[in-house]
DRENDO-1510 file (C-alpha; in Angstrom, 1 decimal, always signed):
<recs>
REC; n; res; u; v; w
REC; 1; MET; +0.2; +0.2; -0.2 .
REC; 2; ARG; +1.6; +3.3; -0.9 .
REC; 3; ARG; +2.6; +5.6; +2.0 .
REC; 4; SER; +1.0; +9.5; +2.0 .
REC; 5; SER; +3.5; +12.1; +1.7 .
REC; 6; THR; +2.2; +13.2; +4.8 .
REC; 7; ASP; +3.2; +10.2; +6.5 .
REC; 8; GLU; +6.2; +10.5; +8.8 .
REC; 9; THR; +9.3; +8.7; +7.2 .
REC; 10; PRO; +13.4; +8.3; +8.5 .
REC; 11; TYR; +14.3; +10.2; +5.4 .
REC; 12; ARG; +14.1; +13.7; +4.7 .
REC; 13; ARG; +14.5; +15.5; +1.4 .
REC; 14; SER; +18.0; +17.7; +0.7 .
REC; 15; PRO; +17.2; +21.3; +1.1 .
REC; 16; SER; +16.7; +23.2; -1.9 .
REC; 17; LEU; +18.7; +25.6; -3.9 .
REC; 18; ASP; +16.0; +28.3; -2.8 .
REC; 19; SER; +16.8; +27.7; +1.2 .
REC; 20; LYS; +18.0; +30.4; +3.0 .
REC; 21; ALA; +21.6; +30.2; +3.6 .
REC; 22; GLY; +21.4; +30.8; +7.4 .
REC; 23; SER; +18.3; +28.2; +8.1 .
REC; 24; PRO; +19.4; +25.0; +10.1 .
REC; 25; PRO; +20.9; +21.9; +8.2 .
REC; 26; LEU; +17.7; +19.4; +8.2 .
REC; 27; ARG; +18.2; +15.9; +10.5 .
REC; 28; TYR; +16.5; +12.9; +10.8 .
REC; 29; SER; +16.4; +10.6; +13.5 .
REC; 30; GLY; +17.8; +7.7; +12.3 .
REC; 31; GLU; +21.4; +6.9; +11.6 .
REC; 32; TYR; +21.9; +9.1; +8.8 .
REC; 33; GLU; +22.7; +12.8; +8.6 .
REC; 34; TYR; +21.8; +15.1; +5.8 .
REC; 35; ARG; +23.3; +18.2; +5.5 .
REC; 36; SER; +22.7; +21.3; +3.8 .
REC; 37; SER; +24.0; +22.6; +0.8 .
REC; 38; PRO; +26.9; +22.4; -0.5 .
REC; 39; PHE; +26.8; +18.5; +1.2 .
REC; 40; THR; +24.3; +16.5; +0.0 .
REC; 41; PHE; +24.9; +12.8; +1.4 .
REC; 42; GLY; +28.3; +13.2; +2.9 .
REC; 43; PHE; +29.3; +14.5; -0.9 .
REC; 44; ARG; +30.4; +17.9; -1.8 .
REC; 45; THR; +28.4; +19.7; -4.7 .
REC; 46; THR; +28.4; +22.4; -6.7 .
REC; 47; PRO; +25.9; +25.3; -6.2 .
REC; 48; GLY; +23.4; +25.7; -8.3 .
REC; 49; PRO; +22.5; +28.5; -10.3 .
REC; 50; GLN; +20.1; +30.1; -7.8 .
REC; 51; ALA; +23.2; +29.8; -5.5 .
REC; 52; ALA; +25.2; +31.0; -8.2 .
REC; 53; LYS; +23.1; +34.0; -9.1 .
REC; 54; GLY; +23.3; +34.8; -5.4 .
REC; 55; ARG; +26.7; +35.1; -4.9 .
REC; 56; TYR; +27.0; +37.4; -7.2 .
REC; 57; THR; +23.9; +39.6; -6.4 .
REC; 58; SER; +25.0; +40.0; -2.8 .
REC; 59; THR; +27.0; +43.3; -2.2 .
REC; 60; GLN; +30.4; +41.5; -1.9 .
REC; 61; GLY; +30.0; +40.0; -5.5 .
REC; 62; ARG; +28.7; +43.2; -6.7 .
REC; 63; LYS; +32.2; +44.8; -5.6 .
REC; 64; TYR; +34.1; +41.8; -7.4 .
REC; 65; VAL; +32.4; +42.4; -10.5 .
REC; 66; VAL; +33.0; +46.1; -10.7 .
REC; 67; PHE; +36.6; +45.4; -9.7 .
REC; 68; TYR; +37.1; +42.9; -12.8 .
REC; 69; LEU; +35.6; +45.0; -14.8 .
REC; 70; ASP; +37.5; +48.2; -14.4 .
REC; 71; LEU; +40.5; +46.4; -14.2 .
REC; 72; SER; +39.4; +45.2; -18.1 .
REC; 73; PHE; +38.6; +48.4; -19.1 .
REC; 74; ILE; +42.3; +49.7; -17.8 .
REC; 75; PHE; +43.8; +46.8; -19.6 .
REC; 76; LEU; +42.2; +47.5; -22.7 .
REC; 77; LEU; +43.0; +51.3; -22.3 .
REC; 78; GLU; +46.5; +50.2; -21.9 .
REC; 79; LEU; +46.7; +47.9; -24.6 .
REC; 80; ARG; +45.2; +50.3; -26.8 .
REC; 81; ARG; +47.6; +53.2; -25.8 .
REC; 82; CYS; +50.8; +50.6; -26.5 .
REC; 83; ARG; +49.2; +50.0; -29.8 .
REC; 84; MET; +49.1; +53.7; -31.1 .
REC; 85; ALA; +52.7; +54.3; -29.1 .
REC; 86; GLU; +54.2; +51.6; -31.2 .
REC; 87; GLY; +52.5; +52.9; -34.3 .
REC; 88; CYS; +53.8; +56.0; -33.9 .
REC; 89; MET; +57.1; +55.2; -33.1 .
REC; 90; ARG; +57.1; +52.9; -36.2 .
REC; 91; ALA; +55.7; +56.4; -38.2 .
REC; 92; LEU; +58.5; +58.1; -36.4 .
REC; 93; ARG; +61.5; +55.8; -37.4 .
REC; 94; TYR; +60.5; +54.9; -40.8 .
REC; 95; GLY; +60.3; +58.8; -40.9 .
REC; 96; MET; +64.1; +59.2; -40.1 .
REC; 97; VAL; +65.3; +56.7; -41.9 .
REC; 98; PHE; +63.4; +58.6; -45.4 .
REC; 99; PHE; +64.9; +61.9; -44.1 .
REC; 100; ASN; +68.2; +60.8; -43.3 .
REC; 101; LEU; +68.2; +58.7; -46.4 .
REC; 102; LEU; +67.8; +61.6; -48.6 .
REC; 103; PHE; +70.1; +63.8; -46.2 .
REC; 104; TRP; +72.7; +61.2; -46.8 .
REC; 105; LEU; +72.0; +61.3; -50.9 .
REC; 106; GLY; +72.2; +64.8; -51.1 .
REC; 107; GLY; +75.6; +64.9; -49.3 .
REC; 108; CYS; +77.2; +62.0; -51.3 .
REC; 109; GLY; +75.8; +64.5; -54.2 .
REC; 110; ILE; +77.5; +67.4; -52.6 .
REC; 111; LEU; +80.9; +65.6; -52.3 .
REC; 112; GLY; +80.7; +64.3; -55.9 .
REC; 113; VAL; +80.7; +68.0; -57.1 .
REC; 114; GLY; +83.1; +68.9; -55.1 .
REC; 115; VAL; +85.9; +66.0; -55.8 .
REC; 116; TRP; +85.0; +67.3; -59.9 .
REC; 117; LEU; +85.9; +70.7; -59.4 .
REC; 118; SER; +88.8; +70.0; -57.4 .
REC; 119; VAL; +90.0; +67.7; -60.2 .
REC; 120; THR; +88.9; +69.4; -63.1 .
REC; 121; GLN; +89.0; +73.3; -62.0 .
REC; 122; GLY; +91.9; +73.5; -59.4 .
REC; 123; ASN; +90.9; +76.0; -56.5 .
REC; 124; PHE; +87.8; +77.3; -58.7 .
REC; 125; ALA; +86.4; +80.1; -57.6 .
REC; 126; THR; +89.0; +81.4; -54.6 .
REC; 127; LEU; +89.1; +84.9; -54.2 .
REC; 128; SER; +90.8; +85.3; -50.8 .
REC; 129; SER; +94.6; +85.4; -51.1 .
REC; 130; SER; +94.7; +85.0; -47.0 .
REC; 131; LEU; +92.5; +81.5; -47.4 .
REC; 132; PRO; +93.5; +80.0; -50.8 .
REC; 133; SER; +91.9; +77.0; -49.4 .
REC; 134; LEU; +88.6; +78.4; -49.1 .
REC; 135; SER; +87.3; +77.7; -52.8 .
REC; 136; ALA; +84.1; +76.3; -53.6 .
REC; 137; ALA; +85.3; +72.8; -54.3 .
REC; 138; ASN; +87.0; +72.2; -50.8 .
REC; 139; LEU; +83.6; +74.0; -49.3 .
REC; 140; LEU; +82.2; +71.1; -51.2 .
REC; 141; ILE; +83.7; +69.0; -50.5 .
REC; 142; ALA; +83.6; +69.6; -46.4 .
REC; 143; VAL; +79.9; +69.8; -46.6 .
REC; 144; GLY; +79.0; +67.1; -48.3 .
REC; 145; THR; +81.5; +65.2; -45.8 .
REC; 146; ILE; +79.2; +66.5; -42.7 .
REC; 147; ILE; +76.2; +65.7; -44.2 .
REC; 148; MET; +77.1; +62.1; -45.2 .
REC; 149; VAL; +78.6; +61.4; -42.1 .
REC; 150; ILE; +75.3; +62.7; -39.7 .
REC; 151; GLY; +72.7; +61.3; -42.4 .
REC; 152; CYS; +74.7; +57.9; -41.9 .
REC; 153; LEU; +74.5; +58.3; -38.1 .
REC; 154; GLY; +70.7; +59.2; -38.2 .
REC; 155; CYS; +69.7; +56.5; -40.7 .
REC; 156; ILE; +71.4; +53.6; -39.0 .
REC; 157; GLY; +70.6; +54.7; -35.8 .
REC; 158; ALA; +67.0; +55.0; -36.7 .
REC; 159; VAL; +66.5; +51.4; -38.2 .
REC; 160; LYS; +68.8; +49.8; -35.0 .
REC; 161; GLU; +67.4; +51.9; -32.6 .
REC; 162; SER; +70.7; +52.0; -31.4 .
REC; 163; ARG; +71.2; +54.4; -28.4 .
REC; 164; PRO; +74.7; +55.5; -28.7 .
REC; 165; LEU; +74.4; +56.3; -32.5 .
REC; 166; LEU; +71.3; +58.3; -31.9 .
REC; 167; LEU; +72.8; +60.5; -29.3 .
REC; 168; SER; +75.9; +61.0; -31.8 .
REC; 169; PHE; +73.5; +62.2; -34.1 .
REC; 170; PHE; +71.6; +64.5; -31.7 .
REC; 171; ILE; +74.7; +65.9; -30.3 .
REC; 172; LEU; +76.7; +66.6; -33.8 .
REC; 173; LEU; +73.3; +68.1; -35.4 .
REC; 174; LEU; +72.9; +70.7; -32.1 .
REC; 175; LEU; +76.2; +71.4; -32.6 .
REC; 176; ILE; +76.1; +72.5; -35.8 .
REC; 177; PHE; +72.9; +74.7; -35.3 .
REC; 178; PHE; +74.6; +76.4; -32.3 .
REC; 179; LEU; +77.6; +77.1; -34.7 .
REC; 180; GLU; +74.7; +78.7; -37.2 .
REC; 181; ILE; +73.1; +80.6; -34.8 .
REC; 182; LEU; +76.9; +82.0; -33.7 .
REC; 183; PHE; +77.8; +82.3; -37.4 .
REC; 184; ILE; +74.5; +85.0; -37.6 .
REC; 185; ILE; +75.3; +86.7; -34.6 .
REC; 186; LEU; +78.6; +87.7; -35.1 .
REC; 187; PHE; +77.8; +88.5; -38.5 .
REC; 188; PHE; +75.3; +90.9; -37.9 .
REC; 189; ALA; +77.5; +92.0; -35.0 .
REC; 190; TYR; +80.6; +93.0; -36.8 .
REC; 191; GLN; +79.4; +93.2; -40.4 .
REC; 192; ASP; +81.5; +96.9; -40.7 .
REC; 193; GLU; +84.5; +95.1; -39.5 .
REC; 194; ILE; +83.8; +92.4; -41.8 .
REC; 195; ASP; +83.2; +94.2; -44.7 .
REC; 196; HIS; +86.3; +96.5; -44.4 .
REC; 197; HIS; +88.5; +93.0; -44.0 .
REC; 198; ALA; +86.8; +91.5; -46.9 .
REC; 199; GLN; +87.3; +94.5; -49.1 .
REC; 200; LYS; +90.9; +94.7; -48.3 .
REC; 201; ASP; +91.8; +90.8; -48.6 .
REC; 202; LEU; +89.7; +90.7; -52.2 .
REC; 203; LYS; +92.3; +93.3; -53.4 .
REC; 204; ARG; +95.7; +91.8; -51.9 .
REC; 205; GLY; +93.7; +88.7; -54.0 .
REC; 206; LEU; +93.6; +90.7; -57.1 .
REC; 207; GLN; +97.6; +90.7; -57.6 .
REC; 208; LEU; +97.3; +86.8; -57.6 .
REC; 209; PHE; +95.6; +87.4; -61.0 .
REC; 210; GLY; +97.0; +85.9; -64.1 .
REC; 211; THR; +99.9; +84.2; -62.4 .
REC; 212; GLU; +100.9; +80.3; -62.3 .
REC; 213; GLY; +99.7; +78.5; -60.2 .
REC; 214; ASN; +96.4; +80.8; -59.4 .
REC; 215; ILE; +93.9; +79.6; -62.1 .
REC; 216; GLY; +90.8; +79.1; -59.5 .
REC; 217; LEU; +91.5; +82.7; -58.5 .
REC; 218; THR; +91.8; +84.0; -62.0 .
REC; 219; ASN; +88.9; +82.0; -63.4 .
REC; 220; ALA; +86.6; +83.2; -60.5 .
REC; 221; TRP; +87.3; +86.8; -60.7 .
REC; 222; SER; +86.7; +86.4; -64.6 .
REC; 223; ILE; +83.2; +84.9; -63.9 .
REC; 224; VAL; +82.3; +87.3; -61.2 .
REC; 225; GLN; +83.1; +90.0; -63.2 .
REC; 226; THR; +81.5; +88.7; -66.9 .
REC; 227; ASP; +78.1; +87.5; -64.5 .
REC; 228; PHE; +77.6; +90.9; -62.8 .
REC; 229; ARG; +78.9; +93.2; -65.1 .
REC; 230; CYS; +81.0; +95.0; -62.9 .
REC; 231; CYS; +85.1; +95.8; -62.7 .
REC; 232; GLY; +87.4; +95.6; -59.5 .
REC; 233; VAL; +86.5; +95.2; -55.9 .
REC; 234; THR; +85.7; +99.0; -54.9 .
REC; 235; ASN; +86.0; +100.3; -58.7 .
REC; 236; HIS; +87.8; +99.4; -62.1 .
REC; 237; THR; +90.9; +101.2; -61.4 .
REC; 238; ASP; +91.8; +98.8; -58.5 .
REC; 239; TRP; +93.4; +97.0; -61.7 .
REC; 240; PHE; +95.8; +99.6; -62.2 .
REC; 241; GLU; +97.4; +99.0; -59.2 .
REC; 242; VAL; +98.0; +95.0; -60.5 .
REC; 243; TYR; +98.9; +95.9; -63.7 .
REC; 244; ASN; +100.6; +99.4; -63.3 .
REC; 245; ALA; +99.2; +100.8; -66.4 .
REC; 246; THR; +95.9; +101.8; -67.0 .
REC; 247; ARG; +94.3; +98.2; -68.2 .
REC; 248; VAL; +92.0; +96.0; -66.9 .
REC; 249; PRO; +91.2; +92.0; -67.6 .
REC; 250; ASP; +89.1; +91.4; -70.9 .
REC; 251; SER; +86.1; +90.5; -68.8 .
REC; 252; CYS; +85.8; +94.0; -67.8 .
REC; 253; CYS; +84.8; +94.7; -71.1 .
REC; 254; LEU; +81.3; +95.5; -72.0 .
REC; 255; GLU; +81.7; +93.3; -75.5 .
REC; 256; TYR; +84.5; +90.6; -74.7 .
REC; 257; SER; +87.5; +90.3; -77.4 .
REC; 258; ASP; +91.0; +89.7; -77.0 .
REC; 259; ALA; +93.1; +92.7; -75.5 .
REC; 260; CYS; +89.8; +95.0; -74.8 .
REC; 261; GLY; +91.1; +95.4; -71.6 .
REC; 262; LEU; +93.6; +97.6; -73.1 .
REC; 263; GLU; +91.2; +100.0; -75.2 .
REC; 264; ASN; +89.4; +103.1; -74.0 .
REC; 265; PRO; +88.0; +103.0; -71.0 .
REC; 266; GLY; +84.8; +103.8; -72.1 .
REC; 267; THR; +84.3; +100.0; -72.9 .
REC; 268; TRP; +85.0; +98.7; -69.5 .
REC; 269; TRP; +82.2; +97.6; -66.7 .
REC; 270; THR; +82.7; +100.4; -63.7 .
REC; 271; ALA; +80.4; +99.3; -61.0 .
REC; 272; PRO; +82.5; +97.9; -58.3 .
REC; 273; CYS; +82.0; +93.9; -57.6 .
REC; 274; TYR; +81.9; +94.2; -54.2 .
REC; 275; GLU; +78.9; +96.1; -54.0 .
REC; 276; ARG; +77.1; +94.4; -56.8 .
REC; 277; VAL; +77.5; +91.0; -55.2 .
REC; 278; LYS; +76.1; +93.1; -51.7 .
REC; 279; GLY; +73.5; +93.9; -53.8 .
REC; 280; TRP; +72.3; +90.8; -55.4 .
REC; 281; LEU; +72.1; +89.3; -52.1 .
REC; 282; GLN; +70.0; +92.1; -50.8 .
REC; 283; GLU; +67.5; +91.2; -53.5 .
REC; 284; ASN; +67.4; +87.6; -52.5 .
REC; 285; LEU; +67.4; +88.2; -49.0 .
REC; 286; VAL; +63.9; +86.7; -48.8 .
REC; 287; ALA; +65.0; +83.7; -50.5 .
REC; 288; LEU; +68.0; +83.2; -48.3 .
REC; 289; TRP; +66.2; +83.7; -45.2 .
REC; 290; ILE; +63.8; +81.2; -46.7 .
REC; 291; PHE; +66.3; +78.6; -47.2 .
REC; 292; ALA; +67.9; +79.4; -43.2 .
REC; 293; LEU; +64.0; +79.1; -41.9 .
REC; 294; CYS; +63.6; +75.7; -43.8 .
REC; 295; THR; +67.6; +74.1; -42.8 .
REC; 296; ALA; +66.7; +75.2; -39.1 .
REC; 297; LEU; +63.5; +73.8; -38.9 .
REC; 298; THR; +65.0; +70.5; -40.7 .
REC; 299; GLN; +67.5; +70.7; -38.2 .
REC; 300; ILE; +65.0; +71.4; -35.0 .
REC; 301; LEU; +62.5; +68.6; -36.2 .
REC; 302; GLY; +65.7; +66.0; -36.3 .
REC; 303; LEU; +66.7; +66.9; -33.1 .
REC; 304; VAL; +63.6; +66.3; -31.4 .
REC; 305; PHE; +62.3; +63.0; -33.5 .
REC; 306; SER; +66.3; +62.0; -32.6 .
REC; 307; MET; +65.9; +62.9; -29.0 .
REC; 308; THR; +62.5; +61.0; -29.0 .
REC; 309; MET; +63.7; +57.8; -30.2 .
REC; 310; PHE; +66.3; +58.0; -27.6 .
REC; 311; CYS; +64.0; +58.5; -24.6 .
REC; 312; GLN; +61.9; +55.4; -25.8 .
REC; 313; THR; +64.6; +53.3; -26.5 .
REC; 314; VAL; +65.8; +54.1; -22.6 .
REC; 315; LYS; +62.7; +53.5; -21.5 .
REC; 316; VAL; +62.1; +49.9; -23.1 .
REC; 317; GLU; +65.5; +49.0; -22.1 .
REC; 318; THR; +64.6; +49.9; -18.5 .
REC; 319; PHE; +60.9; +48.5; -18.6 .
REC; 320; TYR; +62.9; +44.9; -19.8 .
REC; 321; ALA; +65.9; +45.2; -17.6 .
</recs>
């Protein structure tokens, strides 16, 4: 005969998952003892979905959830920032490599032109007698070599992310930048003294015109007087002291011909070459200032980029140390 559900039985059902956490464990009067969740029949069981829900909806559970969400959000922000920083550094590195590669190629071209002038034309464009080595060929060789060295340091340092090379690039570029600023300040501060010394030195250089071993100076004066339509340093009479006669080089003639410098002075250019060249520089002063500003801006960007890469390399090495 089936026993009614209301009859006494030595067995009790296991506690429901909906039972309160503080309720006492159910017991029976027999030999075995049944415990409340999470122990059933002496075995440990996992909590049901209602128990898990209660665990996360409690005050302490909500705190853990908020903490995990905040931590995940911060991690995603840091990851995104690291990716952005990595992309910026990659773009900066490629930009420095491209810029310094062009810089190095330009230095190679300038050096090549300087070597070609030195081999074919000798001391081309040497106007000063006190500084015979200050010729166009030697200047181009020196400038081309410096540009090549700086460009090579910057390019290799950016590719390898080498701290010594980046620091050397920064120091050399900073030194050149300061020297350029110092030269400009001294030029404007002592402009009158520079004019007087330059005119005096150029007049001494006229004494070497046409002499053996000074083909560079001779060619330079011939080109200047022909292109600028001038004669002498301050006047065409400067040549009278050179020849000890009323004579000028053929490059001073209005219409060039052999021995035209011995003819009537009315067929000569009379404008001073020093003033003509100075006037040409003043007419192109805007272009010169634009060139100077572009050069300074390029150097400043090179300084900023190189130091940024250097500092980033130091941070990375310190982090992984």
